N, C-alpha and C positions, 0 to 999 in steps of 0.2 A: 380676258384682260381688258382693263378700262381703256377706252379710246382717248388719246391725248387731245386736249383742246388746241386751238391754233397757236396760242402763246407758248404752250409747252413744246409744240413742234418747232417753233422758232428757237427756243432754248436748246433743243437737241441738235439743231443744225449748227448753231453758233452761240457760244456762251456770251452773256452780257459783258463780262470782263474783257473778252477778246474784242468785241465790237468797240468798246470805249477807248481802246488803244488807237483807233483810226478815225477819230471824229473829223479830221480834215477832209475825209472822203464824202461826208454827208452833203447832199444837195439841199441846202436849207430852204430853198424856194419851192421845191417839189419833193418833200420827204415821202418815203413809202410808209405803209402801215408797219412794216418791220422796223424801219428807222424810228418811228414814233415810240414803239415799245422799248427798244433798246435805249433810246435817249432818256426815257423816264428814269432809268436806273441811275443816271447822272443828275437827276433833278431838273431835266429840261423837258418842257411840256408843249405839245402842239396838238391841235385837233383839226381834222379835215374840214369841219364846218367853218373854221377860221384859219385857213392855211398860212396867211401872212402875219399872224400874231402869235408870239411865243411868250412863254412864262418860265421863270427859273424859281425854284423853291429852295430856300436856305434852311439848313438844319441847325437847331439849337436844342440839344437834349437837355431836359430839365429846365428849359427856358432861360438858361444862362447866357447872357449877352453882355458885352463890354462897351464902354464908352467909345473906344476907337472904332468898333464895328458900326455903331450908330452914326458916328461922324462920317465914316467912309460912305455909307449908304445915303446919307443926307446930301452928299455931293454927287454921287453917281446917278441918283434917280432923276433930278432935273436935267442933268447933262444928257441923259439918254431919253428924256421925255417919257419916263416910266410912271407907273402907279404902284403903290404899296398896299398890300393886304396882310393883316395879321390873322393867322389861322387858329382853329380851336385845338391844335396840338402845340401851340406856342412857337410857331414857325413864321417866317416872313416870305411872302411871295412878291416877285418883281414881275409886273404885267406890262405888256405892250412892247416887247422887244421886236424890232424889225429883223427880218431873216438874216441880213448881212451882218447884224450886230450880235447875234446869239453867241457864236463861238468866241469872239473877242471879249465880250462882257463876261461870259462864263469863265474864261481863262483868267481874266483880271480878278474876278472874285476868288477863284482858287488860289491865285498868287498872293492875295491879300489875307489868306488864312480862313476864308469861309468854307464851310462844308456843305456840299449839295448832294452827295451820293446817298442813294437809298431813301430818298424822301417821297418817292412815287412808286407805283406799280407793286410788284411782288417782293416786298422787302419789309424789314423791321423798321417801321416808321419811328419818328422821334419819340423817345422815351419821355413820359410826362410824370411830374410829381407836383405836390402842392407848391404854389408860387412862394410861400413863406417857409419852405423846407429849409431846415438849418437855423431858422430864426424864431420859430414858434416855441415858446417856453413850455407848452403842454406836451410836446413831442418827446418821447424817451430817447430817440436817436434820429439822425438825419439820413435821408435816402440819397442825397446828392452823391456821396462816394460810391454807392452801389450803382447808380445811374452811369457814372463814368467807367466803372469796371465792366459793366455789361456792354456798354458802347464799344469798348475795345475788342470784344469778342467777335463782332461781325462787321464793324464799319470799315468799308473799303476793302475788305478781304474777298478775293475772287470766288472762294467757295460759298460765300453767302450773298454775293451780288446778284440779285434777281433769281435766286435758285429755289426759294420756297414757293408753295402752290399759289399763294395769294397774299395780299397785304396783311400785316400783323401789327396790332397796336398793343402797347404795354404801358401800364401805369404802376408806380410804386408809391405807396402812401404810408408814412410813419406818423402822421398827425391824427389825433383822435377825432377831429372834425374837419375833413378836407373842405376846401372852398368851392369844389365842383363835384359833379356826379361822375365817378370813375367806372361805373359798372358796365359800360358798353365796350370795354377793352377785351381783346382776345385773351390777354393774360394780365391779371391784377394781383399784385403783391399788396395785401392789406394788413395794416397794423394788427398784431395779435400777440398773445402771451401764452407760453406753455411751460408749466412747471417752474414758474418764476423767471423765465427768460424771455426777453423781448425779441420779436422778429416779425415774420409775415405768415399769414395764411395765403394759400394759392387758390385763385378762382380762375376758371378757364371758360372760353367760349362766348364771350360777349361780342356783340357787333351792333350795327346801327339800330336793329330792332329786337335785340335780345340782351339779357343781362348775364354776366359771367356766373358760373355755378361752382360750388365748392369742389375742389379736387381732393379734399381731406388730406392736405399736406401742409406741414409747418416747416419753416426754415429760419435760421438766423440771418441777419444782414450779411454776415461773412459768407454764408452758404448760398445766398441768393444768386450771384453771378453764375455759379456752376449749375444751379437748378434751372436758371433761364436757359443755359446752353442745352441742358438735357431736354427741356420742352421743345426748344428750337430744332434739335436733331430728330426728335420723335416726329414732329410735324413735317420736317423736310423729307423724312424717309417714308412716312406712312400717309401723309395727307393726300386727299383726292386730287386728281389732275384732269378730270373729265370736264363736265360743264362748268364754265367760269362762274355760274351762279351758285355752285355748290362746292366751293373749294376752300372755304375758310376753316379755321380750327373747329368752329362749331359743328361743321358738317362731318368732320372726322369723328368727333365725339358722338354725334347722333348715329353714326354708322357702327362704331365699335363699343360705345358705352364708356362712361367715366371710369369704371373699374379697370377696363382694359387700357384706357388712356393712362391711368396711373401706373399700370404695369410697364407700359412702354417707357414712361419717364424714368421709372426706377431702373430699368435696364440700361438706359443711357447714362443715368447718374452714377451707376456702379456700386451702389450700396442702398440699404433699406432706408425708407423715408418715414419720419415720424408723422403720426396723424395730426390733424389740425388742432391748434390751440384755441383759446378763447378770443374771439374777434373783439378788438378794441377800437375799431374804426367805425364811427357813426355816420350820420347823414350830413350832407352839406347844408341842410336846412338849419343846423345849429351852429354854423360857423360864424364867428365874430372876430374881426381883426384885433390882435392884441396891441396894435399901435397904428397911427395914421398912415394912410397910403395915398399917394398921388397916382392917378390913373390917366394914361394917354391912349387915344384911339377910341373910335366910336363904332361898335358893331363890326370891327375888323378893319375899317378904313383909317389910315393915318397918313399925314403929309410929311414930306421931308423936313419942313420947317419944325414940325412937332418933334420929329426924331432929333433934330439938332438941339432944340430946346431941352429935351429930356437929357441928352448927353451932357450939355453944359451944366444943367442943374445937378445931375449926378456927380459930375466932376467937382463942382464948387462945394457941394454939401457932403461929399464923400458918402453917397447913397448907394444902395444895392439896386441893380436893375434886374427885372425878370420879365420875360415874355410869358404870357399866361394862357391857360385853356379858356379864359374868358375873352379871347381875342383883343387883349389889351396889353399895354406895356406898363408895368408897375414900378414905381420908385418908392423906396421906404428905408427907414433906419430903425433898428430895434432899440436904439438909444433915444433919449428925449429929443424930439424933432425940432427943427428950426421953424420959423414962421412961414417958410416957403412951402412946407408940406401940408397938404390939406386932407382932412379925413374924407373918406368916400361919402358921397351924398346919397347913395342907395346901396342895396345889397349887390355886391359884385357879381358879374356873370348873369344878370337877370335876363339878358337876351343873347342867344347864340344864333348867328345868321350866316347862311351860306353865302358864297360869292355873288350869286345872282346873275342875271342875264347880261349885265354890263361887263362882267368878267368871264362868264361861262355860258356858252351857247346852249347847254343842256337845260338851263333854268328857264321856266316859263314866266317868271316874274323878275323884275329888277329889284331884288330883295332889299338892297341898301336904300333905294329910293322909296320903296313901298312900306318900309317899317313904320314911318310916322302915321300910316293909316290905322295903326293899332294903338290901344290906350297905354302907351309906354310909360307915361308918368305914373299912372295908377298902378301898373304892374311893378314898377320899381319901388313905389311907396309901400306896397304890400309885400315886397320881397319875393315876388313870384317869378320863377324862371320860365322863359319862353324859348323854344327852339323853332326856327323858321327855315325850312328847306325849300328851295326853288324847284326841286324835282324829286323823284322817288329814290334817288341815290342816298338821300338823307344826310347830307353834309351839315345841316343845321341841328342835328341831334334831336329831332322832334320826338323821338321815343324815350328820351332820357331827361325830360324837363317836366315841370308842372303842367304847362300847356304847350302843345306843339301844333304846328301847321305845315302843310305842304301846299305851295302855290300850284294851281292847275286852272284848267278852263272847263266849263260845263255848259250843256244846253238843257239841263234838267228843269230849270225854272224860268227860262227865257231863251232868247236866241243866245248863241255862244257868248259867254261872258267870263270874266275872271272869277275864280272861286278858290276855296281852301278846303283841304281835308283836315279835320280837327282831331287832335289827340289830347288825352286828359289823364293826369295823375300818375306819373312815374314814381316808383317807390325805391328807396335805397336801403341801407343796412337797418336791421339785421336780415331782412328777407326781401331782397330787391326784386323789382318787376318792372318791365317796360310800361310806358303809357299805353292805354287802350284807345283804339280809334272810336271817337264819339260820333262823328258824322263823316260820311264819305265825301260830301260836297256841300259847302255853304257858300252862297254868293257873297262876293266881297262887299257888296253894298249893304249886307245885313250882318256881316261878321262882328262889327263893333257891338251891336245889340246883344248878340250871343255872349260875347266876352263880358258885357256888363252884368248880365244876370248870373253868370258863373262867379264873377268876383263879388257880387252882392251876397250870394249864398256863402261864400267863404267868410266874408266879413260878419255875416249874421251868425256863423258858427262860433265866433270868438276864439277860434284855434290860433295858436301862436305862429303857425306856418302852414303853407298850403299842403305840404306833404302829410301833416297830421290830419288835416281835413280829408285828404284823399284816402288815407288809411282807415279812418274811422267811419266816414260817411259814404265816400264814393266807391271804394274798393269792395265794400260789402253789398253793393247793389249791382244788378246785371247791367250790361251796357244798353240793352233795350229799354230798361226802365229809366236810365239816365237820359237816353234820347227823348223819351216821352216827357220826362220832367222838364227838360230845358226848352222843348217846344211849347209846353203848357205855360211855362214862365213868361214866354214872349207873347202869349195870346190872352191870358186871363190874370186877374188879380187873385193871387193864391191866398187863401185864408190861413190864419194862425195855426189851426189844427193840422193842416196839410204840411206847413213848414216844419212844425214840430215832428211830425211823422217822418218827413224826409230826413231831417238831421239825426233822427234816431234810427235811421235805416229800416223803418217799418214800411217796407215797400208796398206790401199788399194793402195796407190801410190807406196810404195816400192815393194809390191807384183806384181803390174803391171809391174814394171821395171824388176823384176826378171824373169817374164814369157817371157820377150823379149830376154833373153839370148838364144843363139842357141842350147845349150845342156840341157836346162831346161826340165824336164819331160812333156810330152804332155798329162797331165791329167787335167780334169776340177776340180775335188775335191782336196782340200788341203790334205786330209788324204792320198790319193793315191800318191801325190807328196812327202809327208813326208816319206812314207814307202819306195819308190824307192830311195830317196836321202839318207836315213839312211843306206841302204845296200851299196850304193856307198861309203859312208864315213867309215863305220865300218866293212864291210865284210873283213875277213882276206884275204890279198893279194891285196885288192883294195887300192886306193889312200888314 
């Protein structure tokens, strides 16, 4: 029998629901590790690396938020000297709570109607959908009512409070071209059509470094809540509870196979399930807003003054508010807009950034502060998405963007210095794939030059979006050949024939021409060439 991990042993000793009935007994200045786990189920977060600083996460399924909520927070935050963050699941985090103020503020939020339960640890995290859900004229139906029906199944219910093996992310998309990449969710309901009826295809097993795979199941929007519950029950009953590193839905599917997973879902559902229909959800690379949008927040940071301004504008102009997976607050109207609403200046969601060391001690970089070190204007102008994670946990979704980086430190090319692990080329529908790791470690001082040549190649390709470039040119070449190519691009002036061969994915041809250069390394293996050239490019003091 599988040995339970320490969190599962805590659950067996005392249920999270029981613990949360006695929050007045918590020692907020010296919480135990058990306390920290249990409190996460109420949306209250603390880490032993910063024991005197607390965070509360607020839940907004589907990103739905009202004017009154924003006005309330715009008063609360300065009063308590807090900081606001918008998350990549359309949530709001309140950072910087003092120990003695955690419980009073949490109770005040709950009394004001805010939901905090199940926003952290082993729970169904906030359900996400497209920010324009219900307003996009190209969508055959809205997912918002389904989101609300699913939310009622588990939210605040003791039997679901912290009882699944690990966190569980869900997205529901009924728009033909969503505005973000949803393939990293544990459960994805994606727009599909079967025998003339609109609904969803189910995809399972996504996470920060993997894309969800087809479960070969179709359901209508009316059936979706019951099917969600069937998946949830199958995961709760059969999910692994050993090593915390291998307890996601993906790991259950790897262990038993998708066919057996479908059988378990069918058993919980109680009747046979139709096979998948025709997928009608495309890539976010093709998304274009059907009307102007005003966007608030920058890479997740937003001030209480901006919240208040957004609330006043929405009230005055009768606009819709949405918290989005782009770490932004959007205001829009599907009717002819007034002059106060401005169209977006760039492709939304071009940057997804984790909290960074200012907010999270696990991060090796102050991500919010360090973002300007990257060519943001050029990335936005070209509509390229970037995921920036401050550590290996991957909160910046670096595997699910055109370009991705993890902040780290290295001594490979000089004394210990800041560096980045670089990822390249996530793919979306119809055959999604996570980005591949291009380089294990690139010194920060040379990262801009690497980005420049990658972006130059994209512009040279004349592709309409970076995903098309990735699919046609990058994905058809090995990662070793791409490592070699981008090192060569920083060392030599590449001739037209080599460029042509690269863009046509004629890898052997351009490598052959590279080897003819007089100072190209005299190694038979590509690995040895790459290693030597990386030191030529990135060693401190070299060119």
